[in-house]
Every structure is written in C-alpha cells, then in structure tokens.
Kinemage of the C-alpha trace (Angstrom):
@kinemage 1
@onewidth
@group {chain A} dominant
@subgroup {mainchain}
@vectorlist {calphas} color= white
{ca met a 1} P -28.883 46.046 -17.503
{ca ala a 2} L -26.520 43.106 -17.544
{ca ala a 3} L -26.836 40.601 -14.733
{ca gly a 4} L -23.981 40.364 -12.280
{ca pro a 5} L -21.816 37.301 -11.898
{ca leu a 6} L -23.632 34.196 -10.597
{ca thr a 7} L -22.505 32.922 -7.195
{ca gln a 8} L -22.011 29.158 -7.394
{ca ile a 9} L -21.867 26.661 -4.569
{ca thr a 10} L -18.158 26.242 -5.266
{ca asp a 11} L -17.702 29.939 -4.471
{ca ile a 12} L -19.140 29.753 -0.962
{ca ile a 13} L -17.822 26.363 0.211
{ca val a 14} L -14.287 26.066 1.546
{ca pro a 15} L -14.399 22.308 2.277
{ca gln a 16} L -12.158 22.105 5.367
{ca val a 17} L -13.670 25.133 7.103
{ca phe a 18} L -17.181 24.157 6.077
{ca thr a 19} L -16.820 20.600 7.417
{ca gln a 20} L -15.542 21.813 10.793
{ca tyr a 21} L -18.441 24.268 11.062
{ca val a 22} L -21.020 21.580 10.256
{ca gln a 23} L -19.585 19.228 12.900
{ca gln a 24} L -19.747 21.939 15.555
{ca val a 25} L -23.353 22.848 14.754
{ca thr a 26} L -24.365 19.173 14.665
{ca glu a 27} L -23.244 18.638 18.251
{ca glu a 28} L -24.988 21.801 19.458
{ca lys a 29} L -28.484 20.966 18.214
{ca thr a 30} L -31.272 18.518 19.033
{ca arg a 31} L -32.372 17.864 22.594
{ca leu a 32} L -31.866 14.130 22.941
{ca ile a 33} L -28.254 14.006 21.814
{ca gln a 34} L -27.237 17.164 23.675
{ca ser a 35} L -28.817 15.991 26.941
{ca gly a 36} L -25.696 14.420 28.438
{ca ala a 37} L -26.757 10.840 27.809
{ca val a 38} L -24.527 10.939 24.719
{ca val a 39} L -20.904 11.827 25.479
{ca arg a 40} L -18.194 12.457 22.898
{ca asp a 41} L -15.532 9.789 23.323
{ca pro a 42} L -11.975 10.444 22.051
{ca val a 43} L -11.309 6.697 22.015
{ca ala a 44} L -14.163 6.194 19.567
{ca asp a 45} L -12.853 9.135 17.518
{ca thr a 46} L -9.488 7.390 17.286
{ca leu a 47} L -11.051 4.090 16.256
{ca leu a 48} L -12.920 5.798 13.430
{ca ala a 49} L -9.633 7.236 12.188
{ca gly a 50} L -8.422 3.694 11.509
{ca gly a 51} L -9.837 0.858 9.459
{ca gly a 52} L -12.580 -1.640 10.163
{ca lys a 53} L -16.352 -1.841 10.173
{ca thr a 54} L -16.558 -2.769 13.874
{ca phe a 55} L -14.306 -2.059 16.851
{ca asn a 56} L -13.592 -4.244 19.882
{ca leu a 57} L -13.630 -2.462 23.241
{ca pro a 58} L -12.257 -4.829 25.900
{ca ser a 59} L -12.580 -4.026 29.596
{ca phe a 60} L -11.948 -5.691 32.944
{ca arg a 61} L -14.930 -6.699 35.048
{ca asp a 62} L -15.159 -6.061 38.754
{ca leu a 63} L -13.826 -8.807 40.999
{ca asp a 64} L -16.377 -11.504 41.821
{ca ser a 65} L -17.721 -11.426 45.364
{ca asp a 66} L -16.465 -14.916 46.172
{ca val a 67} L -16.399 -15.993 49.801
{ca glu a 68} L -12.970 -15.262 51.173
{ca arg a 69} L -10.767 -17.977 52.687
{ca val a 70} L -9.956 -18.255 56.384
{ca ser a 71} L -6.223 -18.068 56.938
{ca thr a 72} L -4.409 -20.936 58.710
{ca asp a 73} L -0.885 -21.822 59.761
{ca thr a 74} L -0.918 -25.126 57.877
{ca pro a 75} L 2.291 -25.477 55.849
{ca tyr a 76} L 2.163 -26.088 52.120
{ca ile a 77} L 3.482 -29.571 51.245
{ca asn a 78} L 4.022 -30.159 47.560
{ca tyr a 79} L 3.530 -33.895 47.267
{ca thr a 80} L 0.692 -36.267 46.557
{ca gly a 81} L -1.660 -36.423 49.476
{ca gly a 82} L -0.249 -33.271 51.018
{ca val a 83} L -1.985 -29.985 51.636
{ca ala a 84} L -2.849 -28.378 48.321
{ca ser a 85} L -2.381 -24.679 47.724
{ca pro a 86} L -5.613 -22.676 47.470
{ca asp a 87} L -6.932 -21.997 44.004
{ca pro a 88} L -6.426 -18.325 43.130
{ca arg a 89} L -9.268 -16.481 41.471
{ca lys a 90} L -8.955 -14.626 38.176
{ca ile a 91} L -10.317 -11.377 36.872
{ca gln a 92} L -12.897 -11.619 34.099
{ca thr a 93} L -13.160 -9.445 31.012
{ca ser a 94} L -15.953 -8.125 28.798
{ca gln a 95} L -15.754 -7.159 25.153
{ca glu a 96} L -18.013 -4.486 23.810
{ca val a 97} L -18.257 -4.055 20.056
{ca ala a 98} L -18.980 -0.722 18.397
{ca val a 99} L -19.932 -0.256 14.751
{ca arg a 100} L -18.941 2.352 12.181
{ca leu a 101} L -21.691 4.418 10.559
{ca ser a 102} L -20.653 5.941 7.221
{ca arg a 103} L -23.359 8.270 5.958
{ca asn a 104} L -23.587 10.875 3.216
{ca gln a 105} L -26.042 13.163 1.465
{ca ser a 106} L -25.929 15.543 -1.494
{ca trp a 107} L -27.912 18.567 -2.632
{ca ser a 108} L -28.068 20.169 -6.046
{ca thr a 109} L -28.974 23.607 -7.372
{ca ala a 110} L -29.777 24.345 -10.998
{ca asp a 111} L -28.290 27.527 -12.420
{ca leu a 112} L -31.592 28.527 -14.004
{ca thr a 113} L -33.403 28.127 -10.656
{ca val a 114} L -30.886 30.461 -9.052
{ca ala a 115} L -31.360 33.031 -11.789
{ca leu a 116} L -35.162 32.931 -11.634
{ca ala a 117} L -35.364 32.936 -7.828
{ca gly a 118} L -32.950 35.833 -7.423
{ca ala a 119} L -31.261 34.034 -4.496
{ca asp a 120} L -28.832 31.149 -4.307
{ca pro a 121} L -30.293 27.967 -2.701
{ca ala a 122} L -26.731 26.863 -1.999
{ca leu a 123} L -26.521 29.487 0.738
{ca ala a 124} L -29.641 28.046 2.385
{ca ile a 125} L -28.297 24.499 2.079
{ca ala a 126} L -25.020 25.493 3.716
{ca ser a 127} L -26.746 27.280 6.590
{ca gln a 128} L -29.062 24.346 7.329
{ca leu a 129} L -26.671 21.439 6.914
{ca gly a 130} L -25.662 21.290 10.581
{ca gly a 131} L -29.290 20.991 11.639
{ca tyr a 132} L -29.877 18.259 9.068
{ca trp a 133} L -27.005 16.093 10.334
{ca ser a 134} L -28.002 16.755 13.933
{ca arg a 135} L -31.464 15.342 13.258
{ca arg a 136} L -29.995 12.355 11.440
{ca leu a 137} L -27.562 11.710 14.306
{ca gln a 138} L -30.478 11.781 16.730
{ca gln a 139} L -32.387 9.259 14.609
{ca ala a 140} L -29.365 6.924 14.609
{ca phe a 141} L -29.172 7.310 18.390
{ca ile a 142} L -32.865 6.471 18.781
{ca ala a 143} L -32.558 3.448 16.484
{ca ser a 144} L -29.591 2.119 18.477
{ca ile a 145} L -31.478 2.395 21.761
{ca gln a 146} L -34.543 0.760 20.208
{ca gly a 147} L -32.308 -2.123 19.152
{ca val a 148} L -30.931 -2.489 22.675
{ca phe a 149} L -34.447 -2.537 24.141
{ca ala a 150} L -35.591 -5.016 21.472
{ca asp a 151} L -32.701 -7.322 22.377
{ca asn a 152} L -33.576 -7.004 26.058
{ca ala a 153} L -37.237 -7.832 25.393
{ca ala a 154} L -36.262 -11.013 23.536
{ca ala a 155} L -35.413 -14.321 25.176
{ca pro a 156} L -31.736 -14.169 26.182
{ca ser a 157} L -28.977 -16.349 24.819
{ca gly a 158} L -27.564 -18.132 27.869
{ca thr a 159} L -26.945 -15.686 30.706
{ca glu a 160} L -26.799 -12.624 28.464
{ca his a 161} L -29.513 -10.796 30.410
{ca val a 162} L -32.742 -11.225 32.310
{ca gln a 163} L -35.511 -10.843 29.760
{ca gly a 164} L -37.169 -7.427 30.002
{ca asp a 165} L -35.139 -6.217 32.969
{ca leu a 166} L -34.677 -2.770 31.398
{ca thr a 167} L -38.390 -2.060 30.962
{ca leu a 168} L -41.564 -1.445 32.927
{ca asp a 169} L -44.612 -1.702 30.660
{ca ile a 170} L -47.937 -0.508 32.110
{ca ser a 171} L -49.592 0.295 28.767
{ca gly a 172} L -52.120 -2.552 28.946
{ca val a 173} L -54.526 -3.210 26.084
{ca ser a 174} L -56.587 -0.041 26.408
{ca phe a 175} L -56.360 3.330 28.143
{ca val a 176} L -57.348 3.434 31.808
{ca asp a 177} L -56.834 6.798 33.452
{ca gly a 178} L -54.534 6.548 36.462
{ca val a 179} L -53.491 2.996 35.521
{ca thr a 180} L -51.893 2.979 32.087
{ca asn a 181} L -50.653 6.563 31.865
{ca phe a 182} L -47.532 8.192 33.264
{ca ser a 183} L -47.496 8.559 37.038
{ca gly a 184} L -45.012 9.075 39.794
{ca glu a 185} L -45.515 5.506 41.000
{ca ala a 186} L -44.832 4.040 37.569
{ca phe a 187} L -41.752 6.203 37.189
{ca ile a 188} L -40.344 5.023 40.516
{ca asp a 189} L -41.015 1.407 39.563
{ca ala a 190} L -39.127 1.959 36.299
{ca thr a 191} L -36.115 3.438 38.115
{ca thr a 192} L -35.960 0.505 40.523
{ca thr a 193} L -35.309 -1.876 37.623
{ca ile a 194} L -31.696 -0.827 38.230
{ca gly a 195} L -31.931 -1.471 41.984
{ca asp a 196} L -29.999 0.729 44.362
{ca ser a 197} L -28.237 2.436 41.448
{ca glu a 198} L -31.410 4.348 40.577
{ca asp a 199} L -29.787 7.662 41.460
{ca ser a 200} L -27.483 7.194 38.466
{ca leu a 201} L -30.452 7.638 36.114
{ca gly a 202} L -30.474 11.414 36.018
{ca leu a 203} L -32.056 12.081 32.615
{ca leu a 204} L -35.671 11.438 31.602
{ca met a 205} L -36.604 11.669 27.914
{ca val a 206} L -40.304 11.925 27.090
{ca his a 207} L -42.634 12.689 24.196
{ca ser a 208} L -44.546 15.975 24.439
{ca val a 209} L -47.799 14.067 25.037
{ca val a 210} L -46.273 12.403 28.097
{ca tyr a 211} L -44.815 15.739 29.130
{ca gly a 212} L -48.310 17.210 28.958
{ca arg a 213} L -49.611 14.428 31.188
{ca met a 214} L -46.865 15.179 33.694
{ca gln a 215} L -47.809 18.848 33.702
{ca lys a 216} L -51.508 18.072 34.206
{ca asn a 217} L -50.593 15.892 37.167
{ca asn a 218} L -48.352 18.650 38.549
{ca leu a 219} L -45.328 16.369 38.416
{ca ile a 220} L -42.774 18.782 36.952
{ca asp a 221} L -40.646 21.260 38.887
{ca phe a 222} L -38.762 24.074 37.191
{ca ile a 223} L -35.381 25.184 38.490
{ca pro a 224} L -33.223 28.033 37.149
{ca asp a 225} L -29.951 27.218 35.451
{ca ala a 226} L -26.636 28.390 36.885
{ca arg a 227} L -26.965 31.791 35.234
{ca gly a 228} L -30.618 32.230 36.062
{ca glu a 229} L -31.330 32.803 32.369
{ca thr a 230} L -33.659 29.867 31.778
{ca val a 231} L -35.499 27.206 33.735
{ca ile a 232} L -34.864 23.465 33.555
{ca pro a 233} L -37.798 21.051 33.923
{ca thr a 234} L -37.132 18.321 36.480
{ca phe a 235} L -39.033 15.421 37.981
{ca leu a 236} L -37.925 13.797 41.240
{ca gly a 237} L -34.493 15.295 40.726
{ca arg a 238} L -34.156 14.138 37.124
{ca gln a 239} L -33.801 16.544 34.230
{ca val a 240} L -36.709 16.150 31.806
{ca ile a 241} L -35.951 16.316 28.080
{ca arg a 242} L -39.009 16.713 25.866
{ca asp a 243} L -38.706 15.687 22.222
{ca asp a 244} L -41.300 14.409 19.765
{ca ser a 245} L -38.732 12.073 18.242
{ca met a 246} L -39.343 9.738 21.180
{ca pro a 247} L -40.908 6.453 19.988
{ca arg a 248} L -44.684 6.075 20.004
{ca thr a 249} L -47.119 3.616 18.457
{ca gly a 250} L -50.656 4.926 18.428
{ca gly a 251} L -51.436 5.878 22.014
{ca val a 252} L -48.467 3.935 23.454
{ca tyr a 253} L -45.423 6.025 24.373
{ca glu a 254} L -41.906 5.181 25.469
{ca ser a 255} L -40.087 7.249 28.085
{ca trp a 256} L -36.372 6.619 28.530
{ca leu a 257} L -34.134 7.057 31.546
{ca phe a 258} L -30.397 7.490 31.103
{ca gly a 259} L -27.312 7.882 33.219
{ca gln a 260} L -24.692 10.424 32.252
{ca gly a 261} L -22.542 9.046 29.437
{ca ala a 262} L -24.661 5.951 28.852
{ca ile a 263} L -23.959 6.347 25.140
{ca arg a 264} L -20.500 6.974 23.686
{ca leu a 265} L -20.213 9.034 20.512
{ca gly a 266} L -17.313 8.934 18.109
{ca val a 267} L -16.969 11.365 15.221
{ca gly a 268} L -14.509 10.612 12.465
{ca ser a 269} L -13.433 12.327 9.275
{ca pro a 270} L -14.265 10.742 5.921
{ca phe a 271} L -11.502 10.686 3.308
{ca val a 272} L -13.217 13.615 1.560
{ca pro a 273} L -15.816 15.056 3.969
{ca thr a 274} L -17.082 17.835 1.704
{ca glu a 275} L -16.786 18.408 -2.010
{ca thr a 276} L -18.631 20.046 -4.847
{ca ser a 277} L -19.107 19.226 -8.487
{ca arg a 278} L -20.315 20.995 -11.624
{ca leu a 279} L -22.615 19.355 -14.146
{ca pro a 280} L -22.499 21.735 -17.118
{ca asp a 281} L -24.716 19.567 -19.326
{ca ala a 282} L -27.544 19.334 -16.747
{ca gly a 283} L -30.707 21.305 -17.455
{ca asn a 284} L -30.163 20.918 -21.179
{ca gly a 285} L -26.920 22.792 -20.802
{ca gly a 286} L -28.192 25.249 -18.214
{ca gly a 287} L -25.784 23.859 -15.637
{ca gln a 288} L -26.054 22.503 -12.121
{ca ser a 289} L -23.953 22.540 -8.930
{ca val a 290} L -23.908 19.694 -6.412
{ca leu a 291} L -22.722 19.701 -2.800
{ca phe a 292} L -21.693 16.374 -1.240
{ca asn a 293} L -21.287 16.013 2.525
{ca arg a 294} L -20.154 12.876 4.373
{ca val a 295} L -19.949 11.874 8.037
{ca glu a 296} L -18.398 9.052 10.061
{ca trp a 297} L -20.086 8.215 13.367
{ca cys a 298} L -19.922 5.621 16.084
{ca ile a 299} L -22.899 5.545 18.465
{ca his a 300} L -22.213 2.969 21.139
{ca pro a 301} L -24.554 1.941 23.986
{ca val a 302} L -22.210 1.204 26.879
{ca gly a 303} L -22.185 -2.418 28.004
{ca his a 304} L -23.317 -3.837 24.659
{ca ala a 305} L -21.821 -5.378 21.555
{ca tyr a 306} L -22.992 -4.923 18.006
{ca val a 307} L -23.315 -8.549 16.869
{ca gly a 308} L -24.894 -8.045 13.457
{ca thr a 309} L -23.033 -8.381 10.185
{ca ala a 310} L -22.228 -4.804 9.289
{ca pro a 311} L -22.473 -3.801 5.624
{ca asn a 312} L -19.458 -1.930 4.264
{ca gly a 313} L -21.095 1.431 4.955
{ca gly a 314} L -22.429 0.323 8.328
{ca pro a 315} L -25.999 -0.501 9.390
{ca thr a 316} L -28.992 1.709 8.655
{ca asn a 317} L -31.474 2.910 11.287
{ca ala a 318} L -34.021 0.256 10.285
{ca ala a 319} L -35.347 -2.586 12.447
{ca thr a 320} L -34.462 -5.162 9.785
{ca ser a 321} L -31.693 -7.741 10.087
{ca asn a 322} L -28.209 -6.358 10.903
{ca asn a 323} L -29.501 -2.787 11.258
{ca leu a 324} L -29.494 -0.571 14.339
{ca ala a 325} L -33.074 -1.011 15.581
{ca asn a 326} L -33.038 -4.805 15.182
{ca ala a 327} L -32.997 -7.034 18.271
{ca gly a 328} L -30.460 -9.382 16.681
{ca ser a 329} L -27.935 -6.584 16.165
{ca trp a 330} L -27.140 -6.128 19.874
{ca gln a 331} L -26.097 -8.240 22.818
{ca arg a 332} L -25.449 -7.223 26.401
{ca val a 333} L -21.912 -8.046 27.506
{ca phe a 334} L -21.712 -6.360 30.903
{ca pro a 335} L -22.705 -8.949 33.516
{ca glu a 336} L -24.760 -6.791 35.899
{ca arg a 337} L -28.019 -4.956 35.282
{ca lys a 338} L -26.741 -2.082 37.403
{ca gln a 339} L -23.942 -1.443 34.901
{ca ile a 340} L -26.470 -0.573 32.183
{ca lys a 341} L -27.450 3.038 32.855
{ca leu a 342} L -30.659 2.768 30.927
{ca ala a 343} L -34.332 2.072 31.685
{ca arg a 344} L -37.632 2.352 29.851
{ca leu a 345} L -41.203 3.111 30.909
{ca ile a 346} L -43.994 2.295 28.440
{ca thr a 347} L -47.342 3.997 29.035
{ca arg a 348} L -50.634 4.434 27.234
{ca glu a 349} L -51.935 7.978 27.158
{ca ala a 350} L -55.433 9.169 26.237
C-alpha cells in the first residue's frame, strides 16, 4: 500500500496566525510572569516597534518637600541692595532606560524521522512553542530582577541608593530552626524596608521549599477566587505565588515581594517573526524542515536604568558584564526607596 502524502512543517504553519497564537499562549503561562508583577505596557510595545537597542523613559519627580516661605508685604525693589525676589524652586526629572531583547530559536525535523515515527514532530513543536517562550520570558524576568538586587547589594555610586535597602537577609552561615528560616516576623521586617508603603507589596513569590515551610508553620490562608472555582493562597493579605524558578543556592532561598506593575513588559514584532525552510540535501538527500521563531521583548524594572553596553541583539540572562543578571547593568534612578515596589527576603531552610 502506497504511503500517503507527507505533512511538512510548511503545511501546518501560517506564519502570521501562528505568531499571534504563540504570543497569546506565552502571556497566559508561567506563574511568575502572570502574577500581576509584570504588566504589559503599550508604551514599551511602541518603543520596540522603532529602532534602537535601549530606550529612554523620562519622567517628572514629585516636588521636593522644601520648607515653604512666609508671605510678607515687603515690596520688590529691583536695584542693588534692594529686596531680592525669592528663588523659585524647580521640578526634577528622572530618566529610566529600558533595553531591547531580541531572541530566537529554531527546531528541525528530518523527513525520515517523520516517516519512521508515523507522526510529525512539527505538530508537537508548534503546540509547545508558546510554553517554551513563556519559560524563556520568565527566565529573562528573573535575571533582570537578580541584576537589580545585585546592583542594590553593591556599594552605590553617589546617592544612587542606600546599599542593601531592598533586602532582608537572615540566612546566616548555617541553618538554625526558627532563626534562619521563613517566619512571619522576618516577612514583616522585609516589607518594612519600604516603610509605610508596605501595603503596596501585594505579591509574594516563593520557592516550593519555602512554601512548604510556610505551610508547616500554618502561615498560609486560602481564599476562593471571585467565581469560587479555585482557592488562592495568601499570607498576611498578600497573594502567594509558588514557583521553583525562584533563585536558590544550596539551602539559601530568595523570596520576592512585588507591587502591582513593578515590572513593565513590552512585546514587539520582529521583521520576520516566523518562517520555515527546506533543506532537501540534509540527511543525505532525505530532506529536513526547519521552523524559525523570533521574539522582541522589553522587560523593565520600574525606577531603574539599564546602564550596560547592550550588544546588538540585547543582553543575555547571564550575570556577566552587560547582561541582565549583572550588578553593573542596572542603576536606580528613582530617588526614593518607596518608589521601588520590590523587596527581597533571603532565608536558609533545612
């Protein structure tokens, strides 16, 4: 019996429709980036549609709380030795800097593999691509936040920030039950790093090991969602997001607190987001199909500037020079700690 026609990757991929589908699935998956800490920003989308490796985001600061003047009825006399006019104050500005992330990946399927397997791997690739990019977006998000914390832990340049004012570290040098591990007291101390704006930190991201500690200590409440279909874990009024992508080193774990919209996300469209190619001479003439998929992202921690030297394709997730997780890649530009809706608690768990 003759075999039927072979379905190729080019037969199942309509690039424009496929790209839109992948973008939608990417934003739906993965707990950290769907938590509300990361908010899609149309301004960042627009910036990605233009040129440039980095983007300046200027903003006006709040007015300084200078002591006001006491009014008088003294006339203004404009001559030497007369009564000078009062010096007016001026409004200050800040300039955040966001960075473009141009990423791509490709997958191939050999015609002979398809024939022998009896199923087309291209179908599996297409169905899983959204999940792949969602995980990669989450890793870029984590790397960016690690870079911000690394910058904050380093000695500041001038009045950039107070060293370590985003973090409470109780991990110590070895595990001591009730001292180094997650507790309600340590959590409250971490929230008060932002002073009386602590209520703005409504999201708590933890590793599953820390989450387990919280459960053992009976620290988690569960409330139904608006439809009553599922329950949401909360702690002291904060939604708890559990994800094993949270940073850990040995027995030391980081837990992060975020305010809503602390991270701005831009999604752009590469010149050719999705395309396929045929390699007829691959496999000694057996043939091969390749799917290419490309993304343009901007992940921007509010109140900060990317100060590294961005490569043409943007920084990687690494902690090396000019990349996202590196301390030297970021600098705080907002003047007040309370404007940075971010805090970190470092604990050591058994």
